[in-house]
CHARMM-style PDB file with segment names, atoms N, HN, CA, C and O in Angstrom:
ATOM      1  N   MET     1      96.739 126.075  93.751  1.00  0.00      PROA
ATOM      2  CA  MET     1      97.658 125.276  93.004  1.00  0.00      PROA
ATOM      3  C   MET     1      98.236 124.196  93.937  1.00  0.00      PROA
ATOM      4  O   MET     1      98.696 124.494  95.040  1.00  0.00      PROA
ATOM      5  N   LEU     2      98.205 122.988  93.490  1.00  0.00      PROA
ATOM      6  HN  LEU     2      97.832 122.746  92.594  1.00  0.00      PROA
ATOM      7  CA  LEU     2      98.558 121.862  94.141  1.00  0.00      PROA
ATOM      8  C   LEU     2      99.861 121.309  93.584  1.00  0.00      PROA
ATOM      9  O   LEU     2     100.095 121.362  92.377  1.00  0.00      PROA
ATOM     10  N   GLU     3     100.721 120.771  94.473  1.00  0.00      PROA
ATOM     11  HN  GLU     3     100.530 120.727  95.453  1.00  0.00      PROA
ATOM     12  CA  GLU     3     101.844 120.039  93.956  1.00  0.00      PROA
ATOM     13  C   GLU     3     101.746 118.509  94.424  1.00  0.00      PROA
ATOM     14  O   GLU     3     101.774 118.170  95.608  1.00  0.00      PROA
ATOM     15  N   ILE     4     101.632 117.671  93.393  1.00  0.00      PROA
ATOM     16  HN  ILE     4     101.609 117.946  92.431  1.00  0.00      PROA
ATOM     17  CA  ILE     4     101.446 116.224  93.685  1.00  0.00      PROA
ATOM     18  C   ILE     4     102.686 115.451  93.217  1.00  0.00      PROA
ATOM     19  O   ILE     4     103.255 115.678  92.149  1.00  0.00      PROA
ATOM     20  N   THR     5     103.059 114.514  94.112  1.00  0.00      PROA
ATOM     21  HN  THR     5     102.597 114.331  94.980  1.00  0.00      PROA
ATOM     22  CA  THR     5     104.277 113.646  93.738  1.00  0.00      PROA
ATOM     23  C   THR     5     103.733 112.291  93.358  1.00  0.00      PROA
ATOM     24  O   THR     5     102.943 111.686  94.083  1.00  0.00      PROA
ATOM     25  N   CYS     6     104.178 111.821  92.189  1.00  0.00      PROA
ATOM     26  HN  CYS     6     104.819 112.312  91.599  1.00  0.00      PROA
ATOM     27  CA  CYS     6     103.846 110.451  91.752  1.00  0.00      PROA
ATOM     28  C   CYS     6     105.089 109.620  91.688  1.00  0.00      PROA
ATOM     29  O   CYS     6     106.054 110.010  91.030  1.00  0.00      PROA
ATOM     30  N   ASN     7     105.106 108.467  92.358  1.00  0.00      PROA
ATOM     31  HN  ASN     7     104.323 108.150  92.892  1.00  0.00      PROA
ATOM     32  CA  ASN     7     106.244 107.620  92.379  1.00  0.00      PROA
ATOM     33  C   ASN     7     105.845 106.222  91.794  1.00  0.00      PROA
ATOM     34  O   ASN     7     104.831 105.649  92.195  1.00  0.00      PROA
ATOM     35  N   ASP     8     106.646 105.698  90.859  1.00  0.00      PROA
ATOM     36  HN  ASP     8     107.469 106.164  90.533  1.00  0.00      PROA
ATOM     37  CA  ASP     8     106.482 104.485  90.237  1.00  0.00      PROA
ATOM     38  C   ASP     8     107.219 103.270  90.935  1.00  0.00      PROA
ATOM     39  O   ASP     8     107.102 102.131  90.482  1.00  0.00      PROA
ATOM     40  N   ARG     9     107.951 103.543  92.007  1.00  0.00      PROA
ATOM     41  HN  ARG     9     108.046 104.468  92.374  1.00  0.00      PROA
ATOM     42  CA  ARG     9     108.766 102.674  92.746  1.00  0.00      PROA
ATOM     43  C   ARG     9     109.817 101.913  91.908  1.00  0.00      PROA
ATOM     44  O   ARG     9     110.360 100.891  92.325  1.00  0.00      PROA
ATOM     45  N   LEU    10     110.064 102.445  90.746  1.00  0.00      PROA
ATOM     46  HN  LEU    10     109.622 103.276  90.407  1.00  0.00      PROA
ATOM     47  CA  LEU    10     111.185 101.810  89.944  1.00  0.00      PROA
ATOM     48  C   LEU    10     112.223 102.852  89.711  1.00  0.00      PROA
ATOM     49  O   LEU    10     113.017 102.749  88.776  1.00  0.00      PROA
ATOM     50  N   GLY    11     112.232 103.848  90.537  1.00  0.00      PROA
ATOM     51  HN  GLY    11     111.586 103.932  91.296  1.00  0.00      PROA
ATOM     52  CA  GLY    11     113.276 104.925  90.466  1.00  0.00      PROA
ATOM     53  C   GLY    11     112.797 106.219  89.911  1.00  0.00      PROA
ATOM     54  O   GLY    11     113.556 107.188  89.905  1.00  0.00      PROA
ATOM     55  N   LYS    12     111.636 106.295  89.465  1.00  0.00      PROA
ATOM     56  HN  LYS    12     111.019 105.508  89.470  1.00  0.00      PROA
ATOM     57  CA  LYS    12     111.174 107.574  88.866  1.00  0.00      PROA
ATOM     58  C   LYS    12     110.128 108.199  89.741  1.00  0.00      PROA
ATOM     59  O   LYS    12     109.116 107.588  90.085  1.00  0.00      PROA
ATOM     60  N   LYS    13     110.396 109.417  90.089  1.00  0.00      PROA
ATOM     61  HN  LYS    13     111.218 109.913  89.810  1.00  0.00      PROA
ATOM     62  CA  LYS    13     109.475 110.202  90.964  1.00  0.00      PROA
ATOM     63  C   LYS    13     109.232 111.529  90.195  1.00  0.00      PROA
ATOM     64  O   LYS    13     110.173 112.228  89.820  1.00  0.00      PROA
ATOM     65  N   VAL    14     107.954 111.842  89.979  1.00  0.00      PROA
ATOM     66  HN  VAL    14     107.189 111.274  90.284  1.00  0.00      PROA
ATOM     67  CA  VAL    14     107.532 113.019  89.289  1.00  0.00      PROA
ATOM     68  C   VAL    14     106.770 113.972  90.171  1.00  0.00      PROA
ATOM     69  O   VAL    14     105.863 113.561  90.894  1.00  0.00      PROA
ATOM     70  N   ARG    15     107.127 115.254  90.122  1.00  0.00      PROA
ATOM     71  HN  ARG    15     107.864 115.588  89.534  1.00  0.00      PROA
ATOM     72  CA  ARG    15     106.372 116.270  90.797  1.00  0.00      PROA
ATOM     73  C   ARG    15     105.594 117.057  89.736  1.00  0.00      PROA
ATOM     74  O   ARG    15     106.150 117.479  88.721  1.00  0.00      PROA
ATOM     75  N   VAL    16     104.300 117.243  89.996  1.00  0.00      PROA
ATOM     76  HN  VAL    16     103.849 116.901  90.820  1.00  0.00      PROA
ATOM     77  CA  VAL    16     103.415 117.959  89.026  1.00  0.00      PROA
ATOM     78  C   VAL    16     102.636 118.957  89.763  1.00  0.00      PROA
ATOM     79  O   VAL    16     102.127 118.704  90.854  1.00  0.00      PROA
ATOM     80  N   LYS    17     102.534 120.177  89.127  1.00  0.00      PROA
ATOM     81  HN  LYS    17     102.947 120.382  88.240  1.00  0.00      PROA
ATOM     82  CA  LYS    17     101.708 121.263  89.689  1.00  0.00      PROA
ATOM     83  C   LYS    17     100.431 121.298  88.838  1.00  0.00      PROA
ATOM     84  O   LYS    17     100.476 121.285  87.608  1.00  0.00      PROA
ATOM     85  N   CYS    18      99.256 121.344  89.566  1.00  0.00      PROA
ATOM     86  HN  CYS    18      99.220 121.354  90.565  1.00  0.00      PROA
ATOM     87  CA  CYS    18      97.971 121.386  88.844  1.00  0.00      PROA
ATOM     88  C   CYS    18      97.004 122.071  89.759  1.00  0.00      PROA
ATOM     89  O   CYS    18      97.375 122.456  90.868  1.00  0.00      PROA
ATOM     90  N   ASN    19      95.746 122.243  89.325  1.00  0.00      PROA
ATOM     91  HN  ASN    19      95.445 121.931  88.424  1.00  0.00      PROA
ATOM     92  CA  ASN    19      94.654 122.848  90.098  1.00  0.00      PROA
ATOM     93  C   ASN    19      93.767 121.787  90.686  1.00  0.00      PROA
ATOM     94  O   ASN    19      93.759 120.664  90.183  1.00  0.00      PROA
ATOM     95  N   ASP    20      93.043 122.076  91.694  1.00  0.00      PROA
ATOM     96  HN  ASP    20      93.050 122.988  92.102  1.00  0.00      PROA
ATOM     97  CA  ASP    20      92.191 121.030  92.284  1.00  0.00      PROA
ATOM     98  C   ASP    20      90.942 120.814  91.444  1.00  0.00      PROA
ATOM     99  O   ASP    20      90.261 119.815  91.679  1.00  0.00      PROA
ATOM    100  N   ASP    21      90.589 121.644  90.505  1.00  0.00      PROA
ATOM    101  HN  ASP    21      91.143 122.455  90.314  1.00  0.00      PROA
ATOM    102  CA  ASP    21      89.481 121.408  89.589  1.00  0.00      PROA
ATOM    103  C   ASP    21      89.882 120.673  88.316  1.00  0.00      PROA
ATOM    104  O   ASP    21      89.029 120.460  87.454  1.00  0.00      PROA
ATOM    105  N   ASP    22      91.148 120.274  88.160  1.00  0.00      PROA
ATOM    106  HN  ASP    22      91.841 120.446  88.860  1.00  0.00      PROA
ATOM    107  CA  ASP    22      91.617 119.501  87.036  1.00  0.00      PROA
ATOM    108  C   ASP    22      91.131 118.078  87.304  1.00  0.00      PROA
ATOM    109  O   ASP    22      90.920 117.621  88.428  1.00  0.00      PROA
ATOM    110  N   THR    23      90.975 117.424  86.140  1.00  0.00      PROA
ATOM    111  HN  THR    23      91.145 117.795  85.227  1.00  0.00      PROA
ATOM    112  CA  THR    23      90.583 115.962  86.246  1.00  0.00      PROA
ATOM    113  C   THR    23      91.817 115.072  86.336  1.00  0.00      PROA
ATOM    114  O   THR    23      92.952 115.510  86.153  1.00  0.00      PROA
ATOM    115  N   ILE    24      91.537 113.780  86.632  1.00  0.00      PROA
ATOM    116  HN  ILE    24      90.615 113.424  86.781  1.00  0.00      PROA
ATOM    117  CA  ILE    24      92.684 112.828  86.709  1.00  0.00      PROA
ATOM    118  C   ILE    24      93.322 112.710  85.214  1.00  0.00      PROA
ATOM    119  O   ILE    24      94.532 112.546  85.054  1.00  0.00      PROA
ATOM    120  N   GLY    25      92.512 112.795  84.268  1.00  0.00      PROA
ATOM    121  HN  GLY    25      91.530 112.928  84.398  1.00  0.00      PROA
ATOM    122  CA  GLY    25      93.005 112.763  82.892  1.00  0.00      PROA
ATOM    123  C   GLY    25      93.954 113.918  82.611  1.00  0.00      PROA
ATOM    124  O   GLY    25      94.986 113.730  81.967  1.00  0.00      PROA
ATOM    125  N   ASP    26      93.614 115.107  83.087  1.00  0.00      PROA
ATOM    126  HN  ASP    26      92.776 115.259  83.611  1.00  0.00      PROA
ATOM    127  CA  ASP    26      94.569 116.237  82.935  1.00  0.00      PROA
ATOM    128  C   ASP    26      95.865 115.994  83.664  1.00  0.00      PROA
ATOM    129  O   ASP    26      96.932 116.338  83.155  1.00  0.00      PROA
ATOM    130  N   LEU    27      95.801 115.415  84.833  1.00  0.00      PROA
ATOM    131  HN  LEU    27      94.934 115.136  85.246  1.00  0.00      PROA
ATOM    132  CA  LEU    27      96.967 115.069  85.627  1.00  0.00      PROA
ATOM    133  C   LEU    27      97.828 114.019  84.937  1.00  0.00      PROA
ATOM    134  O   LEU    27      99.055 114.106  84.980  1.00  0.00      PROA
ATOM    135  N   LYS    28      97.210 113.032  84.304  1.00  0.00      PROA
ATOM    136  HN  LYS    28      96.213 112.962  84.269  1.00  0.00      PROA
ATOM    137  CA  LYS    28      97.891 112.030  83.539  1.00  0.00      PROA
ATOM    138  C   LYS    28      98.607 112.765  82.357  1.00  0.00      PROA
ATOM    139  O   LYS    28      99.759 112.449  82.062  1.00  0.00      PROA
ATOM    140  N   LYS    29      98.008 113.632  81.757  1.00  0.00      PROA
ATOM    141  HN  LYS    29      97.072 113.888  81.997  1.00  0.00      PROA
ATOM    142  CA  LYS    29      98.750 114.299  80.563  1.00  0.00      PROA
ATOM    143  C   LYS    29      99.912 115.142  81.033  1.00  0.00      PROA
ATOM    144  O   LYS    29     100.903 115.252  80.311  1.00  0.00      PROA
ATOM    145  N   LEU    30      99.841 115.736  82.189  1.00  0.00      PROA
ATOM    146  HN  LEU    30      99.036 115.647  82.775  1.00  0.00      PROA
ATOM    147  CA  LEU    30     100.992 116.444  82.754  1.00  0.00      PROA
ATOM    148  C   LEU    30     102.153 115.521  83.111  1.00  0.00      PROA
ATOM    149  O   LEU    30     103.322 115.845  82.899  1.00  0.00      PROA
ATOM    150  N   ILE    31     101.781 114.320  83.678  1.00  0.00      PROA
ATOM    151  HN  ILE    31     100.832 114.057  83.849  1.00  0.00      PROA
ATOM    152  CA  ILE    31     102.747 113.343  84.018  1.00  0.00      PROA
ATOM    153  C   ILE    31     103.421 112.830  82.676  1.00  0.00      PROA
ATOM    154  O   ILE    31     104.643 112.779  82.533  1.00  0.00      PROA
ATOM    155  N   ALA    32     102.616 112.503  81.828  1.00  0.00      PROA
ATOM    156  HN  ALA    32     101.624 112.545  81.944  1.00  0.00      PROA
ATOM    157  CA  ALA    32     103.087 112.023  80.494  1.00  0.00      PROA
ATOM    158  C   ALA    32     104.079 112.940  79.808  1.00  0.00      PROA
ATOM    159  O   ALA    32     105.045 112.507  79.181  1.00  0.00      PROA
ATOM    160  N   ALA    33     103.796 114.239  79.955  1.00  0.00      PROA
ATOM    161  HN  ALA    33     103.011 114.591  80.464  1.00  0.00      PROA
ATOM    162  CA  ALA    33     104.719 115.234  79.376  1.00  0.00      PROA
ATOM    163  C   ALA    33     106.129 115.251  80.036  1.00  0.00      PROA
ATOM    164  O   ALA    33     107.143 115.545  79.402  1.00  0.00      PROA
ATOM    165  N   GLN    34     106.121 114.908  81.384  1.00  0.00      PROA
ATOM    166  HN  GLN    34     105.298 114.669  81.899  1.00  0.00      PROA
ATOM    167  CA  GLN    34     107.372 114.905  82.043  1.00  0.00      PROA
ATOM    168  C   GLN    34     108.091 113.590  81.910  1.00  0.00      PROA
ATOM    169  O   GLN    34     109.320 113.573  81.855  1.00  0.00      PROA
ATOM    170  N   THR    35     107.383 112.502  81.856  1.00  0.00      PROA
ATOM    171  HN  THR    35     106.384 112.516  81.901  1.00  0.00      PROA
ATOM    172  CA  THR    35     108.045 111.190  81.832  1.00  0.00      PROA
ATOM    173  C   THR    35     108.278 110.728  80.452  1.00  0.00      PROA
ATOM    174  O   THR    35     109.216 109.956  80.251  1.00  0.00      PROA
ATOM    175  N   GLY    36     107.514 111.122  79.460  1.00  0.00      PROA
ATOM    176  HN  GLY    36     106.752 111.748  79.622  1.00  0.00      PROA
ATOM    177  CA  GLY    36     107.767 110.696  78.057  1.00  0.00      PROA
ATOM    178  C   GLY    36     106.889 109.463  77.723  1.00  0.00      PROA
ATOM    179  O   GLY    36     106.928 108.961  76.600  1.00  0.00      PROA
ATOM    180  N   THR    37     106.096 108.982  78.709  1.00  0.00      PROA
ATOM    181  HN  THR    37     106.064 109.389  79.621  1.00  0.00      PROA
ATOM    182  CA  THR    37     105.181 107.908  78.366  1.00  0.00      PROA
ATOM    183  C   THR    37     103.828 108.471  77.873  1.00  0.00      PROA
ATOM    184  O   THR    37     103.537 109.658  78.022  1.00  0.00      PROA
ATOM    185  N   ARG    38     103.038 107.598  77.297  1.00  0.00      PROA
ATOM    186  HN  ARG    38     103.275 106.634  77.176  1.00  0.00      PROA
ATOM    187  CA  ARG    38     101.697 108.015  76.713  1.00  0.00      PROA
ATOM    188  C   ARG    38     100.726 108.058  77.922  1.00  0.00      PROA
ATOM    189  O   ARG    38     100.770 107.233  78.834  1.00  0.00      PROA
ATOM    190  N   ALA    39      99.894 109.032  77.860  1.00  0.00      PROA
ATOM    191  HN  ALA    39      99.858 109.703  77.119  1.00  0.00      PROA
ATOM    192  CA  ALA    39      98.913 109.324  79.030  1.00  0.00      PROA
ATOM    193  C   ALA    39      97.952 108.228  79.173  1.00  0.00      PROA
ATOM    194  O   ALA    39      97.504 107.998  80.296  1.00  0.00      PROA
ATOM    195  N   ASP    40      97.561 107.483  78.113  1.00  0.00      PROA
ATOM    196  HN  ASP    40      97.925 107.669  77.200  1.00  0.00      PROA
ATOM    197  CA  ASP    40      96.663 106.355  78.219  1.00  0.00      PROA
ATOM    198  C   ASP    40      97.288 105.155  78.741  1.00  0.00      PROA
ATOM    199  O   ASP    40      96.551 104.221  79.058  1.00  0.00      PROA
ATOM    200  N   LYS    41      98.605 105.045  78.881  1.00  0.00      PROA
ATOM    201  HN  LYS    41      99.204 105.804  78.624  1.00  0.00      PROA
ATOM    202  CA  LYS    41      99.336 103.929  79.496  1.00  0.00      PROA
ATOM    203  C   LYS    41      99.529 104.151  81.006  1.00  0.00      PROA
ATOM    204  O   LYS    41      99.992 103.219  81.664  1.00  0.00      PROA
ATOM    205  N   ILE    42      99.227 105.249  81.576  1.00  0.00      PROA
ATOM    206  HN  ILE    42      98.850 106.006  81.042  1.00  0.00      PROA
ATOM    207  CA  ILE    42      99.425 105.613  83.019  1.00  0.00      PROA
ATOM    208  C   ILE    42      98.200 105.270  83.776  1.00  0.00      PROA
ATOM    209  O   ILE    42      97.077 105.596  83.390  1.00  0.00      PROA
ATOM    210  N   VAL    43      98.445 104.579  84.902  1.00  0.00      PROA
ATOM    211  HN  VAL    43      99.357 104.314  85.216  1.00  0.00      PROA
ATOM    212  CA  VAL    43      97.354 104.263  85.908  1.00  0.00      PROA
ATOM    213  C   VAL    43      97.849 104.913  87.219  1.00  0.00      PROA
ATOM    214  O   VAL    43      98.985 104.704  87.646  1.00  0.00      PROA
ATOM    215  N   LEU    44      96.976 105.691  87.826  1.00  0.00      PROA
ATOM    216  HN  LEU    44      96.054 105.861  87.480  1.00  0.00      PROA
ATOM    217  CA  LEU    44      97.232 106.304  89.115  1.00  0.00      PROA
ATOM    218  C   LEU    44      96.454 105.571  90.229  1.00  0.00      PROA
ATOM    219  O   LEU    44      95.279 105.247  90.058  1.00  0.00      PROA
ATOM    220  N   LYS    45      97.097 105.323  91.331  1.00  0.00      PROA
ATOM    221  HN  LYS    45      98.052 105.586  91.470  1.00  0.00      PROA
ATOM    222  CA  LYS    45      96.412 104.565  92.435  1.00  0.00      PROA
ATOM    223  C   LYS    45      96.773 105.276  93.697  1.00  0.00      PROA
ATOM    224  O   LYS    45      97.769 105.997  93.759  1.00  0.00      PROA
ATOM    225  N   LYS    46      95.952 105.070  94.721  1.00  0.00      PROA
ATOM    226  HN  LYS    46      95.143 104.485  94.671  1.00  0.00      PROA
ATOM    227  CA  LYS    46      96.364 105.355  96.087  1.00  0.00      PROA
ATOM    228  C   LYS    46      95.782 104.105  96.870  1.00  0.00      PROA
ATOM    229  O   LYS    46      94.577 103.854  96.831  1.00  0.00      PROA
ATOM    230  N   TRP    47      96.647 103.363  97.554  1.00  0.00      PROA
ATOM    231  HN  TRP    47      97.625 103.567  97.586  1.00  0.00      PROA
ATOM    232  CA  TRP    47      96.263 102.134  98.111  1.00  0.00      PROA
ATOM    233  C   TRP    47      95.696 101.251  97.017  1.00  0.00      PROA
ATOM    234  O   TRP    47      96.365 100.945  96.030  1.00  0.00      PROA
ATOM    235  N   TYR    48      94.451 100.849  97.212  1.00  0.00      PROA
ATOM    236  HN  TYR    48      93.908 101.097  98.014  1.00  0.00      PROA
ATOM    237  CA  TYR    48      93.798  99.959  96.258  1.00  0.00      PROA
ATOM    238  C   TYR    48      92.771 100.729  95.363  1.00  0.00      PROA
ATOM    239  O   TYR    48      92.016 100.117  94.607  1.00  0.00      PROA
ATOM    240  N   THR    49      92.769 102.001  95.466  1.00  0.00      PROA
ATOM    241  HN  THR    49      93.382 102.498  96.080  1.00  0.00      PROA
ATOM    242  CA  THR    49      91.822 102.799  94.712  1.00  0.00      PROA
ATOM    243  C   THR    49      92.395 103.256  93.339  1.00  0.00      PROA
ATOM    244  O   THR    49      93.335 104.050  93.325  1.00  0.00      PROA
ATOM    245  N   ILE    50      91.874 102.794  92.222  1.00  0.00      PROA
ATOM    246  HN  ILE    50      91.110 102.148  92.234  1.00  0.00      PROA
ATOM    247  CA  ILE    50      92.253 103.241  90.906  1.00  0.00      PROA
ATOM    248  C   ILE    50      91.516 104.468  90.600  1.00  0.00      PROA
ATOM    249  O   ILE    50      90.287 104.475  90.673  1.00  0.00      PROA
ATOM    250  N   PHE    51      92.185 105.508  90.261  1.00  0.00      PROA
ATOM    251  HN  PHE    51      93.183 105.503  90.202  1.00  0.00      PROA
ATOM    252  CA  PHE    51      91.528 106.782  89.884  1.00  0.00      PROA
ATOM    253  C   PHE    51      91.031 106.835  88.473  1.00  0.00      PROA
ATOM    254  O   PHE    51      91.744 106.497  87.529  1.00  0.00      PROA
ATOM    255  N   LYS    52      89.791 107.267  88.338  1.00  0.00      PROA
ATOM    256  HN  LYS    52      89.212 107.542  89.106  1.00  0.00      PROA
ATOM    257  CA  LYS    52      89.152 107.235  86.943  1.00  0.00      PROA
ATOM    258  C   LYS    52      89.513 108.708  86.293  1.00  0.00      PROA
ATOM    259  O   LYS    52      89.773 109.688  86.992  1.00  0.00      PROA
ATOM    260  N   ASP    53      89.492 108.718  84.966  1.00  0.00      PROA
ATOM    261  HN  ASP    53      89.280 107.922  84.399  1.00  0.00      PROA
ATOM    262  CA  ASP    53      90.021 109.887  84.310  1.00  0.00      PROA
ATOM    263  C   ASP    53      89.112 111.107  84.373  1.00  0.00      PROA
ATOM    264  O   ASP    53      89.569 112.250  84.388  1.00  0.00      PROA
ATOM    265  N   HSD    54      87.826 110.833  84.409  1.00  0.00      PROA
ATOM    266  HN  HSD    54      87.454 109.905  84.397  1.00  0.00      PROA
ATOM    267  CA  HSD    54      86.754 111.923  84.287  1.00  0.00      PROA
ATOM    268  C   HSD    54      86.517 112.641  85.726  1.00  0.00      PROA
ATOM    269  O   HSD    54      85.845 113.672  85.762  1.00  0.00      PROA
ATOM    270  N   VAL    55      87.025 112.138  86.808  1.00  0.00      PROA
ATOM    271  HN  VAL    55      87.571 111.301  86.778  1.00  0.00      PROA
ATOM    272  CA  VAL    55      86.767 112.679  88.086  1.00  0.00      PROA
ATOM    273  C   VAL    55      87.806 113.687  88.443  1.00  0.00      PROA
ATOM    274  O   VAL    55      88.983 113.525  88.120  1.00  0.00      PROA
ATOM    275  N   THR    56      87.381 114.737  89.113  1.00  0.00      PROA
ATOM    276  HN  THR    56      86.425 114.869  89.375  1.00  0.00      PROA
ATOM    277  CA  THR    56      88.371 115.818  89.483  1.00  0.00      PROA
ATOM    278  C   THR    56      89.166 115.431  90.676  1.00  0.00      PROA
ATOM    279  O   THR    56      88.833 114.500  91.409  1.00  0.00      PROA
ATOM    280  N   LEU    57      90.262 116.189  90.864  1.00  0.00      PROA
ATOM    281  HN  LEU    57      90.532 116.946  90.268  1.00  0.00      PROA
ATOM    282  CA  LEU    57      91.159 115.963  92.035  1.00  0.00      PROA
ATOM    283  C   LEU    57      90.417 116.281  93.335  1.00  0.00      PROA
ATOM    284  O   LEU    57      90.590 115.582  94.334  1.00  0.00      PROA
ATOM    285  N   ALA    58      89.583 117.341  93.327  1.00  0.00      PROA
ATOM    286  HN  ALA    58      89.442 117.908  92.516  1.00  0.00      PROA
ATOM    287  CA  ALA    58      88.870 117.738  94.473  1.00  0.00      PROA
ATOM    288  C   ALA    58      87.802 116.651  94.958  1.00  0.00      PROA
ATOM    289  O   ALA    58      87.545 116.456  96.146  1.00  0.00      PROA
ATOM    290  N   ASP    59      87.236 115.994  93.930  1.00  0.00      PROA
ATOM    291  HN  ASP    59      87.445 116.152  92.965  1.00  0.00      PROA
ATOM    292  CA  ASP    59      86.265 114.944  94.305  1.00  0.00      PROA
ATOM    293  C   ASP    59      86.905 113.726  94.959  1.00  0.00      PROA
ATOM    294  O   ASP    59      86.301 113.027  95.773  1.00  0.00      PROA
ATOM    295  N   TYR    60      88.155 113.507  94.564  1.00  0.00      PROA
ATOM    296  HN  TYR    60      88.645 114.074  93.903  1.00  0.00      PROA
ATOM    297  CA  TYR    60      88.962 112.403  95.182  1.00  0.00      PROA
ATOM    298  C   TYR    60      89.662 112.850  96.448  1.00  0.00      PROA
ATOM    299  O   TYR    60      90.385 112.074  97.074  1.00  0.00      PROA
ATOM    300  N   GLU    61      89.442 114.133  96.836  1.00  0.00      PROA
ATOM    301  HN  GLU    61      88.855 114.763  96.327  1.00  0.00      PROA
ATOM    302  CA  GLU    61      90.106 114.740  97.955  1.00  0.00      PROA
ATOM    303  C   GLU    61      91.639 114.651  97.910  1.00  0.00      PROA
ATOM    304  O   GLU    61      92.301 114.405  98.917  1.00  0.00      PROA
ATOM    305  N   ILE    62      92.137 114.847  96.775  1.00  0.00      PROA
ATOM    306  HN  ILE    62      91.599 115.046  95.956  1.00  0.00      PROA
ATOM    307  CA  ILE    62      93.632 114.919  96.619  1.00  0.00      PROA
ATOM    308  C   ILE    62      94.059 116.326  96.961  1.00  0.00      PROA
ATOM    309  O   ILE    62      93.563 117.284  96.367  1.00  0.00      PROA
ATOM    310  N   HSD    63      94.983 116.475  97.921  1.00  0.00      PROA
ATOM    311  HN  HSD    63      95.386 115.697  98.403  1.00  0.00      PROA
ATOM    312  CA  HSD    63      95.451 117.725  98.332  1.00  0.00      PROA
ATOM    313  C   HSD    63      96.893 117.981  98.075  1.00  0.00      PROA
ATOM    314  O   HSD    63      97.625 117.138  97.556  1.00  0.00      PROA
ATOM    315  N   ASP    64      97.293 119.182  98.454  1.00  0.00      PROA
ATOM    316  HN  ASP    64      96.698 119.867  98.876  1.00  0.00      PROA
ATOM    317  CA  ASP    64      98.600 119.623  98.101  1.00  0.00      PROA
ATOM    318  C   ASP    64      99.720 118.722  98.879  1.00  0.00      PROA
ATOM    319  O   ASP    64      99.671 118.567 100.099  1.00  0.00      PROA
ATOM    320  N   GLY    65     100.619 118.208  98.150  1.00  0.00      PROA
ATOM    321  HN  GLY    65     100.658 118.334  97.159  1.00  0.00      PROA
ATOM    322  CA  GLY    65     101.736 117.447  98.810  1.00  0.00      PROA
ATOM    323  C   GLY    65     101.429 115.943  98.891  1.00  0.00      PROA
ATOM    324  O   GLY    65     102.230 115.182  99.434  1.00  0.00      PROA
ATOM    325  N   MET    66     100.332 115.527  98.381  1.00  0.00      PROA
ATOM    326  HN  MET    66      99.681 116.144  97.939  1.00  0.00      PROA
ATOM    327  CA  MET    66      99.984 114.065  98.390  1.00  0.00      PROA
ATOM    328  C   MET    66     100.937 113.286  97.484  1.00  0.00      PROA
ATOM    329  O   MET    66     101.514 113.829  96.541  1.00  0.00      PROA
ATOM    330  N   ASN    67     101.082 112.025  97.793  1.00  0.00      PROA
ATOM    331  HN  ASN    67     100.614 111.584  98.559  1.00  0.00      PROA
ATOM    332  CA  ASN    67     101.895 111.120  96.995  1.00  0.00      PROA
ATOM    333  C   ASN    67     100.939 110.048  96.396  1.00  0.00      PROA
ATOM    334  O   ASN    67     100.187 109.407  97.130  1.00  0.00      PROA
ATOM    335  N   LEU    68     100.979 109.876  95.120  1.00  0.00      PROA
ATOM    336  HN  LEU    68     101.590 110.397  94.524  1.00  0.00      PROA
ATOM    337  CA  LEU    68     100.159 108.941  94.333  1.00  0.00      PROA
ATOM    338  C   LEU    68     101.081 107.851  93.772  1.00  0.00      PROA
ATOM    339  O   LEU    68     102.239 108.128  93.462  1.00  0.00      PROA
ATOM    340  N   GLU    69     100.595 106.645  93.641  1.00  0.00      PROA
ATOM    341  HN  GLU    69      99.654 106.419  93.893  1.00  0.00      PROA
ATOM    342  CA  GLU    69     101.335 105.551  92.998  1.00  0.00      PROA
ATOM    343  C   GLU    69     101.152 105.602  91.506  1.00  0.00      PROA
ATOM    344  O   GLU    69     100.038 105.787  91.017  1.00  0.00      PROA
ATOM    345  N   LEU    70     102.209 105.444  90.795  1.00  0.00      PROA
ATOM    346  HN  LEU    70     103.115 105.293  91.192  1.00  0.00      PROA
ATOM    347  CA  LEU    70     102.184 105.527  89.354  1.00  0.00      PROA
ATOM    348  C   LEU    70     102.492 104.145  88.815  1.00  0.00      PROA
ATOM    349  O   LEU    70     103.507 103.541  89.159  1.00  0.00      PROA
ATOM    350  N   TYR    71     101.579 103.640  87.942  1.00  0.00      PROA
ATOM    351  HN  TYR    71     100.754 104.131  87.663  1.00  0.00      PROA
ATOM    352  CA  TYR    71     101.807 102.361  87.338  1.00  0.00      PROA
ATOM    353  C   TYR    71     101.592 102.441  85.781  1.00  0.00      PROA
ATOM    354  O   TYR    71     100.875 103.321  85.304  1.00  0.00      PROA
ATOM    355  N   TYR    72     102.184 101.570  85.054  1.00  0.00      PROA
ATOM    356  HN  TYR    72     102.767 100.856  85.442  1.00  0.00      PROA
ATOM    357  CA  TYR    72     102.045 101.571  83.690  1.00  0.00      PROA
ATOM    358  C   TYR    72     101.324 100.347  83.187  1.00  0.00      PROA
ATOM    359  O   TYR    72     101.610  99.249  83.666  1.00  0.00      PROA
ATOM    360  N   GLN    73     100.410 100.468  82.256  1.00  0.00      PROA
ATOM    361  HN  GLN    73     100.178 101.360  81.867  1.00  0.00      PROA
ATOM    362  CA  GLN    73      99.671  99.288  81.739  1.00  0.00      PROA
ATOM    363  C   GLN    73     100.086  99.001  80.342  1.00  0.00      PROA
ATOM    364  OT1 GLN    73      99.587  98.056  79.731  1.00  0.00      PROA
TER     365      GLN     73
END
């Protein structure tokens, strides 16, 4: 079980618990449930890497306690 923190740098910081075999799309749905925004409007980044929805967290080497950047499109 991983705990991932997503920060949009506008004052909203979301902590989400998920498994490492979940996809980025699953993570976006969990974030959308907590923030009230639609999952298809969420973009997750780390530095300049934009995460694709169909790839798992383990494939991107996202570990417990990592911080991701949360953007809205």
